[in-house]
C-alpha positions in Angstrom: 0.2 29.7 44.7 -2.6 31.1 42.5 -0.1 32.4 39.9 1.5 29.0 39.7 -1.8 27.3 39.3 -2.9 29.7 36.6 0.5 29.1 34.8 0.0 25.4 35.0 -3.6 25.6 33.6 -2.3 27.8 30.7 0.4 25.3 29.9 -2.1 22.4 30.0 -4.6 24.2 27.7 -1.8 25.1 25.3 -0.5 21.6 25.2 -4.0 20.1 24.7 -4.7 22.6 21.8 -1.4 21.6 20.2 -2.1 17.9 20.7 -5.5 18.3 18.9 -3.9 20.1 16.0 -1.1 17.5 15.9 -3.6 14.8 15.0 -3.8 16.5 11.6 -0.3 18.1 11.3 3.2 17.0 12.3 5.4 19.7 10.8 8.4 17.3 10.9 6.6 15.4 8.0 6.7 18.5 5.8 10.1 19.8 6.6 11.9 16.6 5.6 12.8 15.6 9.1 10.4 12.7 9.4 11.9 9.2 8.9 8.8 8.5 6.6 9.7 11.4 4.3 11.2 10.3 1.0 12.7 12.4 -1.8 11.6 9.7 -4.3 8.1 11.2 -4.1 7.5 13.1 -7.3 5.2 15.7 -5.6 6.0 16.0 -1.9 3.2 16.6 0.5 3.1 20.0 2.2 0.9 22.3 4.3 -0.7 25.0 2.3 -3.2 27.8 2.8 -6.6 26.5 1.8 -9.7 28.7 2.2 -12.7 26.5 2.1 -16.1 25.9 3.5 -15.3 22.4 4.5 -14.7 21.3 8.1 -11.3 20.1 9.3 -10.8 16.5 8.5 -12.6 16.6 5.1 -10.8 15.3 2.1 -11.0 17.5 -1.0 -9.8 16.0 -4.3 -9.1 18.3 -7.3 -8.7 16.1 -10.3 -7.8 19.0 -12.5 -4.9 19.9 -10.2 -4.1 16.3 -9.5 -4.0 17.1 -5.8 -5.7 15.8 -2.7 -6.3 18.1 0.3 -6.9 17.1 3.9 -8.5 20.2 5.4 -6.9 21.5 8.5 -8.0 24.1 11.0 -7.1 27.8 10.5 -7.5 27.9 6.7 -4.9 25.4 6.0 -4.7 21.9 4.3 -2.2 19.1 3.9 -1.7 18.8 0.1 -0.7 15.5 -1.5 0.1 14.8 -5.1 -2.2 12.1 -6.7 -2.7 10.2 -9.9 -6.2 10.5 -11.2 -8.5 8.8 -13.8 -7.6 9.1 -17.4 -9.9 10.7 -20.0 -13.3 9.1 -19.8 -12.7 7.8 -16.2 -12.9 11.1 -14.2 -15.8 11.6 -11.9 -17.1 13.9 -9.2 -19.2 13.8 -6.2 -19.3 13.5 -2.4 -18.8 10.2 -0.6 -17.6 9.0 2.7 -14.8 6.6 3.4 -16.6 3.4 4.0 -13.7 1.1 4.8 -9.9 1.1 5.3 -7.5 -1.7 4.6 -3.8 -2.2 5.0 -2.0 -4.1 2.2 -5.4 -4.8 0.5 -6.0 -7.6 -1.9 -7.2 -6.6 -5.4 -10.0 -8.2 -7.5 -10.3 -6.2 -10.8 -13.9 -5.2 -11.5 -15.7 -6.9 -14.5 -15.5 -3.6 -16.5 -11.8 -3.5 -16.1 -11.4 -7.2 -17.1 -13.4 -6.6 -20.3 -10.9 -3.8 -21.2 -7.9 -5.8 -19.9 -8.4 -9.5 -20.1 -4.7 -10.1 -19.4 -5.1 -8.9 -15.8 -5.1 -11.4 -12.9 -8.5 -12.3 -11.5 -7.2 -11.8 -8.0 -4.0 -10.4 -6.4 -3.1 -10.9 -2.8 -2.1 -7.8 -0.9 1.6 -6.9 -0.9 4.3 -4.8 -2.4 3.5 -5.8 -6.0 -0.2 -5.2 -5.6 -1.5 -2.2 -7.6 -3.4 -0.9 -4.6 -0.2 -0.5 -2.7 0.2 -0.2 1.1 -3.2 1.1 2.0 -6.7 1.7 0.5 -9.7 3.8 1.6 -12.9 2.7 0.0 -15.3 5.5 -1.2 -18.9 4.7 -0.3 -20.3 1.8 -2.4 -18.4 2.9 -5.5 -15.7 0.8 -7.2 -13.3 3.7 -6.4 -10.6 4.1 -3.8 -7.9 6.3 -2.6 -5.0 3.9 -2.5 -1.2 3.5 -2.7 0.8 2.6 -5.7 3.9 0.7 -6.6 4.3 3.1 -9.5 5.3 6.4 -8.0 6.0 7.8 -11.5 2.2 7.9 -12.1 1.6 10.5 -9.4 0.6 13.8 -11.0 -0.6 11.8 -14.1 -4.1 10.9 -15.4 -3.7 7.1 -15.8 -6.1 5.3 -13.6 -9.6 3.9 -14.2 -11.1 6.4 -11.7 -9.2 5.6 -8.4 -6.9 8.1 -6.8 -3.3 6.9 -6.5 -0.8 8.1 -4.0 2.8 7.1 -3.2 2.8 4.4 -0.5 4.4 6.9 1.9 1.7 9.4 1.4 -1.2 6.9 1.5 0.1 5.6 4.9 0.3 9.1 6.2 -3.3 10.0 5.0 -4.6 6.6 6.2 -3.4 7.4 9.8 -5.0 10.8 9.8 -8.5 9.9 8.6 -11.2 7.5 9.8 -14.1 5.5 8.3 -16.9 8.1 7.8 -14.6 10.9 6.6 -16.2 13.0 3.9 -14.5 13.0 0.6 -15.4 15.7 -2.0 -14.2 15.0 -5.5 -14.1 18.0 -7.8 -13.2 17.8 -11.5 
């Protein structure tokens, strides 16, 4: 009876450890077996080795690589391709996700409207909205990590400082992080 109880406890502990890790990683997403995986993504997400001093759950953005890393346990990270700010619009720093929105509406900031007076003053959320399927707001800045209805811009420097992801990837990241998540932006 004691051996059976010990075996059950071992199985329970193993299952719980895997469940905790699964909140960050579902390997089906990276092997192409997930129904959310799409080959239309110009830079597919993948689990990579990522030695860092950051705690699991931290987002690290490398604008020079045009990649976003979600730090995982055991020296790994989930790497996503992103679009970054064009020349003159790149920035760095540490912020926290201050809000998350599904199919967010978009109001271009005054600075953007001065550069592009042809833009609409407001766009309701939806498939044609430039913020895409999800947005994660970075502190009190004007910047966001958001989806895009232009997947061809992933891996490019074309934005006004926000970080663009495919809608599939931004949905995946959105489900893995919460308000308060630390975001480190490195140039």
